[in-house]
N, C-alpha and C positions, 0 to 999 in steps of 0.2 A: 498383496491387496491392503489398502488402507482401511482401518476401522474407525469407529465414531470418534474416539478420543484423539487419535492421531490426526484426524481431519479437523477437529476443534483446535488442536495445537497448531495446525497449519494456518488456520484463519487468524488466531490470536497472534501467532508468531509473525505473520506478515503484516498485521495491523500495528502491533506494538514493536516498532523498530527503534533505532537510536533517536529518532526525531521526538519521541515522547518525552525525553529528558529536557528538551529545549522548548517544547510547546508552551508551557506556562509563561516563559519570558517573551516569546513571540506574540502571545495573546495579551500580555500585560497592558498595552495601550488601550485595549478595549474594556479593561476593568470588569465591572459587574455585568456589562453587556455580554461578556463571554459565557455567563451562565445561560442566558437565553439562547446564545449561539450554540452551546453544547446540546441544549434541548432540541433545537431545530435540526442540527446536524445529525443527532442520534435518531430522531424521528425519520429524517430523510434516508439515513443508512438502513434503518429497519425496513422502510417501505421498499427501497431498492433491493434489499436482501430477500424480501418476500417475493418480489418479481422474479429474481434469479432462481428462487426455490421452485416457483411455478414453471419457469422455462426449463429448468434442469429435469424436473419430474416428467416433462413431456418429451424432452430431447436430450437423453443422457448419453452424449457423445463427448469424446476428448476434444478439448480446445477452448471451451468456455465461451465468452461473448460472441466471437465471430460465428459460432455454430448457429446461434439464434438469428443473427442479422443476415447471414447467408440464406437461411431457409425462408426468411421473410422477404428479403429485398434482392436476392441474387448474389452471384459470385463476386461481382465487382465490389459491392458494399461489404460483403464478408471479408474480402481481401484487405481492404483499407482498415477495417476494425482490427483484424488480426495483426496487420503491420504495425499499427500504433500501439496496440497492447503489448506486442512482442518488444518493441523499442522501449516502452516504459519499464518492462521487466529488466532488461539487461543494462539500461542506464541506471536503474535502481541498484544493481550489483555494485557499480562504481561508487555511488553515493554511500552505500552501506560500508564498503571496505574503507573508504576515506574517513568515514565517521569513526570506525573502529580504530584506525591509526591515530586520529586526533585524540581519542581517549587514551590510547597507549602512551602518547607523548606527554600527556598530563601526569602519568605515573612515573615514566623513566626519563623525562626530559626530551629536548629536541633531538631529532634524528636526521641524518643526511638524506637528500633526495634519493640517492642510490639505495640506501638501506630501506627506506620506506617502500620504494618500488619493488625490491626483492620480497619484502614481507607481504605486500599486497598481492603479488603474483602467487606466492606460496599459499596464501589464504584461498585465492580463486582455485588453484590446482587442488587443494585439499577438499574443498566442498564440491568441486566438480567430480572428484573421485568418489565422494560419498553418494552423490546422486547418480553415478554410473552403476552403483550396486542396485539390488532389488529395491523397489519403491517402499517396501515394508521397512527396510533398514533405514532409509532416509527419513521415513515417517517416525521411527523410534527415536532417531537422533533429534528430530524437530520437537518431539514430545518432551524429551529431557531438557533441551535448551530452553523451551518455552516455560516449563515449570521453574527452572532455576532463575530465569531473568524476571519472571512476573512476581515472584514472592516478595522481593524487597520493594517493588513498586506498589504493592498492596499494603504490606505491613507498616512501612514508614508513614504513609498518609493516614492510615487508620489510627496510629498512635497520635499523630498530629491533630486529629479532629477534636481531641479532648482539650486542646488549648488554643483553639481558633479565636482570633480577635475580631469581633464584629465590626469595629471601626475601620479595620483594614479591608474586610471582606466586602462591605457595602459602601465603600468610599466612592465618590464621583469619579468616573473614568477620565483620564487625562486627554483622550482623543477628542478632537473638535470637529465633528461632522454629524449630519442628521442621523437619528437613531436607526432608521431603516437601512441607510447605506452602511453604517457601522455593523449592524447585525449581519447583512449580506456579506460584508468583507470578512468578518470573523468566521462565518460558516464556510466561506471559500477556503480559508486556511485549515479548518477542521476537516474538510472533505479529503485533503491530502492525508490526514491522520487515519481516515477510514478507508483509504484506498487499499484494496486487497480483500475486502469481505467476500468478494465473489470468487476468490481463488479455489474454493472447495469444488466449484463446478468444472474446473479445468481438467483434472485427471479422472473424469467420470467413469471411464471404462476400467479403472484400476481401484475402484472403491467397492467395498462390500455392500450389497443392496443399495445402490446409488440413489434410487428414487426416494428412499426414506432417510438414509444416512446423511446425504448432502444437505437437504433442507434443514434438518435438525442441527447439524454441525455449523451451518452458516449462521443461523439465528443465535445459537448459544455462543459461538465465537465472537460475533458482533456485539452481543450484550456484555460479555466479559470485557472486551476492549473498551467499550463505551464507559463501563463502570470504572476501569482503571484511569481513563482520561479525566473523567469528571471528579473522581476522588482526589487525584493528584492536583488538579486545578484549584479545587475548593481549599485543600489543605495549604497549598503554597500561597494563594491569595490571602488566606486568613492569618498568615504569619509574616509576610514580607510586603512592605509598602510598594505601590506601583512604581515610584521613581527609582527604587532600588532594584526591583524585579526586572525592569527594562534593561538595566545594565548587567544583569546577572549572566554569567557564562555557564553556571551549573545550578539551576534552581533547586534541584533535589538535594544537592550538597548544602546549599544555604538553608534549606528547610531542616536538614539533619542538624546543622550547627545551631539553629534556633532552639531546637528541642533538647539536644544532648550536649551542646557546646563542642569546642575543638574543631579540628580540620577534617572534613569528610570528603575532600576532593578525590582521593584515591579510591575510596569505596564506590562513589558514584561513577567514577571513570571506569572502574571494573564492571559495574552494572551496565554502563553504556556499551562496552565491548561485547558483553553477552547479548544485549538487545540487538546490536548490529549483526552479530554472527548468526543469531537465531533467525532473524529476518532474512539474512542472506541465504541460508540453507533453504528456507521456505520458498523464496522467490526463484532460486535455482531449480527447485523441483518443478515449479510452475513454468518458468521461462522456456525450458526445452520442450515441454508438452504443448505450449501454445503453438510453436513452430511445427511440431510433429503433427498436431491435429489439423493445422492449416494445410500441410503437405498431403495428409491423408485425404482431405477434401478436394485436393487438386488445385489449390489456389496459391501454394508456395512451391518452390522447386523440389524435385523428388529427392534431392540429397538429404533433406531433413527426415526422410522416412527410414533411414538406416538405424537398426537397433542392434544391441549387443546380446550376448548369451543370457543375460539376466532379464532381457525384455525391455530394458530402458532405451529411450530414444537417444542413443549415444551421439549421433551426428548433430542433432539439434542442441543437445546440452553443451557439447564442445564448441560449436560455432557461436552459441550465445555467450559462452564464457570468453571466447577470443574477441568478440565484438566489444567487450567492456574494457579491455586493456587500454585502447587509446584514450578513453575517458578518464581512466585512472592516471594516465600520464598528464592529462590536462590539469588535474587537480594538484599535481606536484609543482606546477609553475604558478608563482604568486601573481604574475601578470594575467593569468588566465582563470584564476579561481573565481572571479566575479562572473566570467562567462560561463564557467561550469555550473555555478550555483543558479545561473539564469536558466540553463537547460533543464535543471532539476525542477525549478520553480514552475515551469509550464506543465508539469505533470498533472496538476489539479485540473487545468482546463481541458487537457487531452482526455483524462479519465472520465470527466463529466460528459464529454462528447460520446465516449464509448457507452457510458451508462444511458445516455439519452437515446442512442441508437437501439439499445436493448429494450428500453421501455416502449419505444415506438413499435419494435418487432412484437413485443408482448400484446400491444393493443391490436395489431394486425391479426395475430393468432387467435385472439378471443372470438373472432367471427367464426373460426373453424372448430374451436374446442367444444367438445360436448359438455353439457351441464355448466356452461358459463353462467355466472350469477351476477347480480348488480354489484356485489362486493368486489368481484374481480375487475369489473370496469372502473369502480371507484379507486381501487388500488392502482390501476394503470394510469388513470387521469392524475391522481395525486402525485405519483412518482415522476411522471413526465413534467408536471407543473413545477415540482421541486427542482429538477434539473434545469429547466428554463430560468427559474428564479435566480439560482446561484450563478448560472452562466451570464446572466444580465449584469453582474458586477465585474465582469472581465473587460479590460480595456480593448479598444480597437487594435492597438499594437500587439497585445498578447494574442488576440484572435488571429492576426495575420501570421504571427510566428507559429501558432498551432496549425494553421492551414499549410504552412511550408512543410511541416513534418509529414502531412498527408501527401503532398506533391512529390516529396523525395521518393516515395514508394512507387511512383508512376512507371519508371523504367523496369522495375521488377515485375509489375503487373503486366506490362507489355511483353516482357520476355516469356512469362508463363502462358499468356494467351497465344503467342506465336508458337510456342512448343506444342500446345494442344492442337493447333491447326496443322 
């Protein structure tokens, strides 16, 4: 069973992946607007996490988002939410492993495609084996990895705060667009950083006292991650001019060089590997249980129900890991890297659709919950409005691509329906 701190580590570990190291550079064009963006994104993430806390306390079942959507809107809606959420999980495996290999080549130099592929498969096999053990063991591994990777991301920016340059921090942003559009665009990028705050709800049946532990761990983990993001952004923007930051391949390494001098590439690359592997372990723990929970509810094939002697959903974990290998192969081909990055980039729009479905389910449940108060309705309205606002910044093209991901699941849904008949 997972305890409170293991669950907090799961939330923080899944939120603070390798992407945190590049976020300041990605957000550099927004300049000081990113401060307001972080405030809005953090508020939105907290609102959504409060919604998930309410949902989980009323429906503590394994699976996460699809559980609430299925109970509110039926099996079809539940299936498509489970389908998209599951795909987001194992596509994330590939992105995290590729990021770890990118950091490794910074330390040891270029590696051949065959060597990279062997190393990537070995990493997937290693963490698959970890997650096939008892969930308590995987939770302890996640706790250790999270502590080790988070410490440098806190210590370095805290030291940097004492020498922040206000002329850099509050300089006019280089981006040329209306403030409202720029704010929504920056929040859209930041939502990708917050993707995963809800993961504590997925293994509900394997958590000690889930009705109390999951809400507390979700809020604490989200606040810790938000603090790390904001602290890093302020420190880096306060030391590196926008025009240099946009070109930076390692913002935290550049920050360390500004403070201490010298070359810190290898140090930050090592931190990047730890961030990626910590997030990989956490998402693997979640990915298998998404499919297992969906199969348990009768909306995924029964093969995902197979468990091992430790009680882990072995079939779901192994199948999820196998699905990620083709995406890792795509990342090895330079001609397909852009396509691979595009697949990862639609994660923000897809996860927002998942969150929106859950807020709508919460609003529907409020009619039936006992002791519903105006503050609960206000929470539901505010979180739903936040999802709609951020989704409004997505292009029509991205919307169509996201819709395609849903449509790919149609054959599987028809298969399960036919099986039931």
